[in-house]
C-alpha positions in Angstrom: 0.0 0.0 0.0 1.3 3.4 -1.0 1.2 6.3 1.4 -0.1 9.5 -0.1 2.1 12.5 1.0 0.4 15.2 -1.0 -0.8 18.2 0.9 -4.6 18.8 0.7 -6.0 22.3 0.1 -9.8 23.0 0.3 -11.0 25.8 -2.1 -14.2 27.5 -1.2 -15.2 29.6 -4.1 -18.7 30.4 -5.5 -17.6 31.4 -9.0 -17.1 28.2 -11.1 -14.6 29.7 -13.5 -12.5 31.2 -10.7 -12.7 28.0 -8.7 -11.5 26.0 -11.8 -8.5 28.4 -12.4 -7.4 28.2 -8.7 -7.9 24.4 -8.6 -5.8 23.9 -11.7 -3.0 26.2 -10.5 -2.8 24.2 -7.3 -3.1 20.7 -9.0 -0.2 21.8 -11.3 1.9 22.3 -8.2 1.1 18.7 -7.1 -1.4 19.5 -4.3 -4.5 17.5 -3.7 -7.4 19.9 -4.1 -10.9 19.6 -2.8 -13.4 22.2 -4.1 -16.6 23.5 -2.7 -18.9 26.3 -3.7 -20.4 27.6 -0.5 -20.2 27.7 3.3 -22.4 24.6 3.9 -20.5 22.4 1.4 -17.2 23.6 3.0 -18.5 22.6 6.5 -19.4 19.2 5.1 -16.0 18.8 3.5 -14.2 19.9 6.7 -16.1 17.4 8.7 -14.4 14.6 6.6 -10.9 15.9 6.6 -8.4 18.3 8.1 -6.7 20.0 5.2 -3.3 21.6 5.2 -4.8 24.9 3.9 -8.2 26.5 3.3 -8.6 29.1 0.5 -11.9 30.9 0.6 -13.6 33.8 -1.0 -15.4 36.4 1.2 -18.5 36.5 -1.0 -20.1 33.1 -0.7 -23.7 32.0 -1.2 -25.7 32.4 2.1 -23.0 32.7 4.7 -19.8 34.7 4.1 -16.1 33.8 4.1 -15.8 35.7 7.4 -18.2 33.2 9.0 -16.2 30.3 7.5 -13.0 31.6 9.0 -14.7 32.0 12.4 -16.1 28.4 12.1 -12.6 27.0 11.4 -11.0 28.9 14.2 -13.7 27.7 16.7 -13.3 24.0 15.7 -10.5 22.4 17.9 -9.3 20.0 15.2 -9.2 22.8 12.5 -7.9 25.6 14.7 -4.4 25.6 13.3 -5.3 25.1 9.6 -4.0 28.2 7.8 -6.6 30.2 5.9 -6.0 32.2 2.7 -8.8 34.7 1.9 -9.1 35.6 -1.7 -11.4 38.5 -2.5 -12.1 41.6 -4.6 -13.4 43.2 -1.4 -10.1 44.6 -0.2 -10.9 47.7 1.8 -8.8 48.1 5.0 -12.0 47.2 6.9 -12.5 44.0 5.0 -8.9 43.0 5.5 -9.1 43.8 9.2 -12.3 41.8 9.5 -10.8 38.8 7.8 -7.8 38.9 10.1 -10.0 39.2 13.1 -12.1 36.3 11.9 -9.0 34.1 11.7 -7.5 34.5 8.2 -3.7 34.2 8.0 -3.4 36.0 4.6 -5.5 38.1 2.3 -5.0 37.9 -1.5 -6.7 40.6 -3.5 -8.5 39.5 -6.7 -7.5 39.5 -9.5 -4.2 37.9 -8.8 -1.7 36.0 -10.9 -1.0 32.3 -10.7 2.5 33.1 -9.4 1.1 35.3 -6.5 -1.4 32.5 -5.6 1.5 30.0 -5.4 3.6 32.4 -3.4 0.9 32.9 -0.8 0.0 29.2 -0.6 3.7 28.2 -0.2 4.3 30.8 2.5 1.3 29.6 4.5 2.2 25.9 4.1 5.9 26.1 4.8 5.9 28.3 7.9 5.6 26.8 11.4 2.2 27.1 13.0 3.4 29.7 15.5 4.9 32.0 12.9 2.4 31.8 10.0 2.6 35.0 7.9 0.0 37.5 8.9 -2.2 39.4 6.4 0.0 42.5 7.0 3.4 40.8 6.7 2.6 39.1 3.4 1.2 42.3 1.9 4.3 44.3 2.9 6.4 41.8 0.9 4.4 42.2 -2.3 6.0 44.3 -5.0 4.4 47.7 -5.7 
């Protein structure tokens, strides 16, 4: 029996075309990717597995990405899973709310494939106690 060592990423994105682009970028980097379209599907998926990373949009059908971040942070078995928020809602208030809800990083849409991989890699490769914060990753972005 072969042991699977691929890291699993859950994508929670309501827009099918964006979900497909993100999924393909991560699959091309040899990640195992699970996709969901909304908060309730994500909760169902997270009940079955503890991923290495969750990538979610703020604008989800019914409940928001903020609520998903709060759910993840309040679940003891998911508490330390890093969260990457991806959104076109990028006001300072939205970013602060995402960080307060539990996001580790905020990636403003539209973004390049390279920037997505940079954020994912930074979140996956750092130790739990020093995961990059929203502010620290944004400061390292080129102007």
